[in-house]
C-alpha positions as CSV (number, residue, x, y, z in Angstrom):
1,M,0.3,0.1,-0.2
2,R,0.9,3.4,-1.2
3,W,0.3,6.6,0.3
4,A,1.0,10.1,-1.9
5,P,-0.5,12.8,-3.5
6,L,-1.6,12.3,-7.0
7,S,-1.4,15.9,-8.4
8,A,-1.7,18.6,-7.4
9,A,-4.9,19.4,-9.1
10,V,-6.4,16.4,-7.9
11,G,-5.3,18.0,-4.8
12,M,-7.4,20.6,-4.9
13,C,-10.7,18.9,-6.1
14,A,-10.5,17.1,-3.0
15,L,-10.2,20.4,-0.8
16,A,-13.0,21.7,-2.6
17,A,-14.8,18.9,-2.5
18,V,-14.6,18.3,1.5
19,A,-13.7,21.8,3.7
20,P,-10.8,20.9,6.3
21,A,-12.8,19.7,9.6
22,A,-13.0,22.5,12.2
23,R,-11.2,21.2,15.3
24,W,-13.5,19.7,18.3
25,T,-12.6,18.6,21.6
26,I,-14.4,15.7,23.4
27,T,-15.0,16.2,27.3
28,D,-15.9,13.0,29.6
29,P,-18.1,14.0,32.2
30,G,-17.0,10.7,34.3
31,Q,-20.5,9.3,34.6
32,G,-19.2,5.7,32.5
33,P,-21.8,3.4,31.4
34,V,-25.2,4.0,32.4
35,S,-27.6,0.8,31.9
36,L,-30.3,0.7,29.3
37,P,-33.6,-1.2,30.3
38,R,-35.0,-2.6,27.1
39,G,-38.4,-2.9,29.6
40,A,-41.3,-4.9,27.8
41,T,-39.7,-4.4,24.3
42,A,-37.8,-7.3,22.5
43,A,-34.6,-4.7,22.2
44,R,-31.4,-6.5,22.1
45,E,-27.9,-6.1,20.8
46,L,-28.6,-2.0,19.8
47,S,-26.0,-0.9,17.3
48,G,-27.0,2.2,16.2
49,I,-28.7,5.5,17.4
50,T,-30.0,8.4,16.1
51,W,-31.1,12.1,17.9
52,A,-34.9,12.7,17.3
53,G,-35.1,15.8,19.4
54,G,-35.6,16.6,23.1
55,T,-35.4,13.4,24.9
56,R,-36.5,10.9,22.0
57,Y,-33.7,8.8,19.9
58,Y,-34.2,5.6,18.1
59,A,-32.2,2.9,17.8
60,V,-31.2,-0.7,15.4
61,S,-30.5,-3.7,16.7
62,D,-28.6,-6.4,14.8
63,K,-30.6,-9.2,15.2
64,V,-34.2,-7.8,15.3
65,P,-35.2,-5.7,12.1
66,A,-37.3,-3.1,13.9
67,L,-37.0,0.2,14.8
68,F,-36.6,0.9,18.7
69,S,-38.1,4.2,20.6
70,L,-35.5,5.4,23.3
71,S,-36.2,7.6,26.1
72,V,-33.0,9.7,26.8
73,A,-33.1,12.6,29.5
74,V,-29.5,14.6,29.5
75,D,-28.5,16.9,31.9
76,P,-28.3,20.2,30.2
77,R,-25.3,21.6,32.6
78,Q,-23.6,17.8,33.2
79,G,-24.2,16.1,29.7
80,T,-24.6,13.4,32.4
81,I,-27.5,10.9,31.1
82,T,-30.5,11.3,34.3
83,R,-32.7,8.9,32.8
84,A,-32.4,6.2,29.8
85,S,-35.1,3.5,28.7
86,V,-36.4,1.6,25.6
87,D,-40.1,2.3,25.3
88,A,-41.4,0.7,22.2
89,A,-40.6,-1.1,19.3
90,T,-42.2,0.4,15.7
91,P,-43.5,-2.2,13.1
92,R,-40.7,-4.5,11.7
93,L,-38.8,-3.2,8.9
94,A,-38.9,-4.7,5.8
95,G,-36.3,-6.2,4.2
96,S,-33.8,-5.8,6.7
97,K,-31.7,-8.2,8.8
98,D,-28.7,-7.0,10.6
99,L,-29.1,-3.1,11.0
100,E,-26.1,-1.5,12.3
101,G,-26.2,2.3,11.8
102,I,-29.2,5.0,11.2
103,A,-29.7,8.2,10.9
104,Y,-32.8,10.1,11.7
105,H,-34.7,12.5,8.7
106,P,-36.9,15.0,10.7
107,T,-38.6,17.0,7.7
108,A,-39.5,13.2,6.2
109,G,-40.1,11.7,9.1
110,T,-38.2,8.7,8.5
111,V,-35.0,7.3,9.0
112,L,-32.1,6.0,7.5
113,V,-30.8,2.5,8.3
114,S,-27.8,0.4,7.2
115,D,-27.8,-3.1,6.7
116,E,-24.8,-5.4,6.6
117,T,-26.6,-8.2,4.6
118,G,-25.8,-7.1,1.0
119,P,-24.9,-4.4,1.8
120,A,-27.5,-1.7,1.5
121,I,-29.0,1.5,3.0
122,R,-33.1,2.0,3.2
123,E,-35.3,4.5,4.2
124,Y,-37.9,3.7,6.2
125,R,-41.1,6.0,7.7
126,I,-41.1,6.3,11.4
127,A,-44.9,6.1,11.6
128,D,-45.5,2.3,10.1
129,G,-42.0,1.0,9.2
130,A,-42.9,0.8,5.4
131,L,-40.2,1.4,3.1
132,V,-39.8,4.2,1.3
133,R,-36.6,3.6,-0.9
134,T,-33.2,2.1,-1.2
135,L,-30.4,4.2,-2.4
136,D,-27.8,3.5,-4.9
137,L,-24.3,2.4,-3.4
138,P,-21.1,2.6,-5.6
139,P,-20.7,-1.1,-7.2
140,V,-17.4,-1.0,-4.8
141,Y,-19.1,-2.0,-1.9
142,R,-20.2,-5.4,-3.9
143,N,-16.6,-6.3,-2.3
144,A,-17.9,-6.2,1.2
145,R,-16.6,-8.8,3.5
146,N,-18.8,-11.0,5.2
147,N,-20.2,-9.0,8.4
148,L,-17.5,-6.3,8.0
149,S,-19.8,-4.2,5.7
150,L,-21.6,-0.8,5.9
151,E,-21.9,-0.8,9.8
152,S,-22.2,2.8,10.1
153,L,-24.6,5.8,9.2
154,S,-24.4,9.5,10.0
155,M,-26.6,12.4,8.4
156,D,-25.1,16.0,9.6
157,P,-27.3,18.4,11.6
158,D,-28.5,20.1,8.8
159,H,-29.6,17.4,6.7
160,R,-27.1,18.1,3.8
161,T,-24.9,15.0,3.6
162,L,-25.2,11.5,4.7
163,W,-22.0,9.4,5.7
164,T,-21.4,5.8,5.9
165,A,-18.5,3.7,5.7
166,N,-17.3,-0.3,5.5
167,E,-16.2,-1.7,8.6
168,E,-13.2,-3.4,7.2
169,T,-11.0,-3.5,4.2
170,L,-13.2,-4.3,0.9
171,S,-11.9,-7.8,-0.3
172,N,-10.6,-5.8,-3.1
173,D,-8.4,-3.1,-1.4
174,G,-6.3,-4.9,1.0
175,P,-6.2,-7.3,3.7
176,I,-8.4,-7.0,7.2
177,S,-6.9,-5.5,10.7
178,S,-4.0,-7.1,12.4
179,R,-1.6,-6.1,15.6
180,K,0.8,-4.9,12.6
181,A,-1.5,-2.7,11.0
182,G,-5.2,-0.9,10.9
183,S,-8.0,-2.1,8.0
184,V,-8.2,0.9,5.2
185,V,-11.8,1.8,5.0
186,R,-14.1,4.1,2.8
187,L,-15.7,6.7,3.8
188,Q,-18.6,7.2,1.7
189,R,-20.4,10.7,1.5
190,F,-24.2,11.4,0.0
191,D,-25.8,14.3,-0.9
192,H,-29.3,15.9,0.5
193,T,-30.9,13.8,-2.4
194,Y,-28.7,10.7,-1.0
195,R,-26.4,10.6,-4.6
196,P,-23.3,9.6,-3.8
197,T,-20.7,12.2,-4.1
198,G,-17.2,11.2,-2.6
199,Q,-15.2,8.8,-1.1
200,W,-12.2,9.1,0.9
201,A,-9.7,6.0,2.4
202,Y,-9.1,6.3,6.2
203,V,-6.4,3.9,7.9
204,T,-7.8,2.6,11.6
205,D,-5.6,1.5,14.0
206,P,-4.0,-1.9,14.6
207,T,-6.1,-4.5,16.6
208,F,-4.5,-4.9,20.3
209,G,-5.9,-8.5,21.0
210,A,-4.7,-11.9,21.0
211,F,-5.4,-15.0,18.9
212,A,-6.9,-17.8,21.4
213,G,-6.7,-21.9,19.8
214,K,-5.6,-22.9,16.7
215,R,-7.2,-20.5,13.3
216,R,-9.5,-19.0,15.8
217,R,-9.8,-14.9,15.2
218,L,-10.8,-13.2,18.6
219,E,-9.6,-9.8,16.9
220,G,-10.4,-7.2,14.7
221,S,-10.2,-3.2,14.3
222,G,-12.5,-1.5,12.5
223,V,-15.1,1.4,12.2
224,S,-18.1,1.0,14.4
225,D,-19.9,4.4,13.4
226,L,-19.5,7.7,12.2
227,V,-20.7,11.3,13.5
228,A,-21.4,14.1,10.8
229,L,-20.6,17.3,12.7
230,P,-21.9,20.8,11.8
231,G,-19.9,22.6,9.2
232,G,-18.8,19.3,6.9
233,G,-16.6,17.7,9.7
234,L,-16.6,14.0,10.6
235,I,-16.1,12.0,13.6
236,V,-15.3,8.5,13.6
237,L,-15.8,5.8,15.7
238,E,-13.0,3.1,15.8
239,R,-13.8,-0.3,18.2
240,A,-11.1,-2.7,18.7
241,Y,-11.6,-6.1,20.4
242,G,-9.9,-8.8,21.6
243,L,-9.3,-11.1,24.6
244,S,-8.5,-8.2,26.6
245,G,-11.6,-6.3,26.2
246,L,-12.9,-3.9,23.9
247,R,-11.2,-0.7,22.9
248,I,-13.1,2.6,22.2
249,R,-11.6,5.5,19.9
250,L,-12.9,8.7,18.9
251,Y,-11.3,10.7,15.8
252,E,-11.7,13.6,14.1
253,V,-11.3,13.5,10.6
254,D,-9.0,15.4,8.4
255,F,-9.7,15.7,4.9
256,S,-7.0,18.7,3.9
257,G,-5.0,16.8,1.3
258,A,-6.7,13.6,1.3
259,I,-7.9,12.4,-2.3
260,D,-11.4,11.7,-3.7
261,V,-10.9,7.2,-4.5
262,T,-14.1,6.9,-6.1
263,A,-12.5,6.3,-9.4
264,V,-10.0,3.9,-7.6
265,P,-11.1,0.3,-8.3
266,S,-8.8,-1.1,-6.0
267,L,-6.4,0.8,-3.0
268,A,-4.5,-2.2,-2.6
269,G,-1.1,-1.1,-4.1
270,A,-2.5,2.3,-5.2
271,I,-1.2,5.5,-4.7
272,Y,-3.6,7.8,-2.7
273,T,-3.3,10.1,0.0
274,P,-5.9,8.9,3.0
275,V,-7.3,11.3,5.4
276,G,-6.2,12.5,8.7
277,K,-7.5,11.5,12.0
278,R,-6.8,13.3,15.2
279,L,-7.5,10.9,18.2
280,L,-10.5,12.9,20.5
281,W,-11.5,10.3,23.4
282,E,-10.2,6.5,24.4
283,R,-11.5,4.2,26.7
284,R,-11.3,0.3,27.4
285,F,-14.2,-1.5,28.4
286,P,-13.9,-5.4,29.7
287,D,-17.8,-6.3,29.3
288,A,-19.4,-3.0,27.2
289,N,-19.1,-2.9,23.4
290,F,-19.8,0.8,22.3
291,E,-20.3,0.7,18.1
292,G,-22.8,3.2,17.8
293,A,-22.7,7.0,18.4
294,A,-25.1,10.0,18.0
295,L,-25.1,13.9,18.4
296,G,-27.5,14.8,21.1
297,P,-29.4,18.3,22.3
298,E,-27.4,21.3,22.9
299,L,-26.2,22.0,26.3
300,E,-26.6,25.2,28.3
301,D,-22.7,26.4,27.7
302,G,-23.4,25.7,24.0
303,A,-21.4,22.6,24.1
304,R,-23.3,19.6,22.5
305,S,-24.4,15.9,24.0
306,L,-22.7,12.9,22.3
307,V,-24.2,9.4,23.2
308,L,-22.8,6.6,22.5
309,I,-24.6,2.9,22.7
310,A,-23.5,-0.5,24.2
311,D,-24.4,-3.8,21.8
312,D,-25.4,-6.6,24.0
313,G,-24.5,-9.8,22.3
314,H,-22.1,-12.2,23.3
315,H,-23.3,-11.8,27.2
316,L,-22.3,-8.0,26.9
317,R,-23.8,-4.7,28.6
318,Q,-26.7,-3.1,26.9
319,A,-25.5,0.5,27.8
320,L,-25.2,4.0,27.3
321,Y,-22.3,6.3,27.3
322,A,-22.6,10.3,27.7
323,L,-19.8,12.6,26.3
324,T,-19.6,16.5,25.5
325,L,-18.5,17.7,22.2
326,R,-17.1,21.3,21.6
327,P,-15.3,23.6,19.4
328,A,-11.4,23.6,20.4
329,Q,-10.9,27.1,21.6
């Protein structure tokens, strides 16, 4: 794999396509994981979350093909979670199997959901779960590896852009993550009409776990979710796992000088410049798999709430985690 600028002209086009992200900071109020009771619902293995205003959030599961309505109250001063529950499940989302990412569109009254099986991104009406449309994905995503496909989905607060990414390297782009090297994925952008408008390479961190038993892979490192920010910025949630637990990292993406790789059929051996990244927050958990993230309400000091959600598969915890996001001084 070689990373290098293609030409000054191409570099200028890339910069024009995506403005460099403003610098952000993340503060951890120190609350830690907050239990998310499922109540009378069948909510389990919740893997994606999106804010719908006030205390309303929506979540999807990689095991149950339905839309779950959550009530999450955030303290406007501290940014901590004061109350959380799963309230209800909407009608089943037709055609869905392994739902991982979700984005809410208030004007349309719909949610967009990424499905690792396919892969696919579909839009559903919240009121009745009816399928509105299936988005056209660039053909390169047909090379997604099984269960390492479209794990993420996020729409910016102005509802102008939609982002997704494959969790780990496409089969035509190179090897998946290891202890020596991370995974090269493609960050995919859509405009407000859901037309593909750009694709950038992103390199995750190497794994930190270990193997157990012969030929049994118990480690990985990939993009688990994205958070589209005001002004065109983007945060990547990297989730790595191994025998020693789960490592969650949040990175701010820096598009400066990065090359749009939409027209590059294979990144393996290609010449390109990936996006840069800045670490904003990191924590390890022994029993909580935080693989979804969403911007929440604005706080009293102008910061934004940032809520993570954990998948309780493999006997782990179903929980939320509260952070605060603000522009760097």
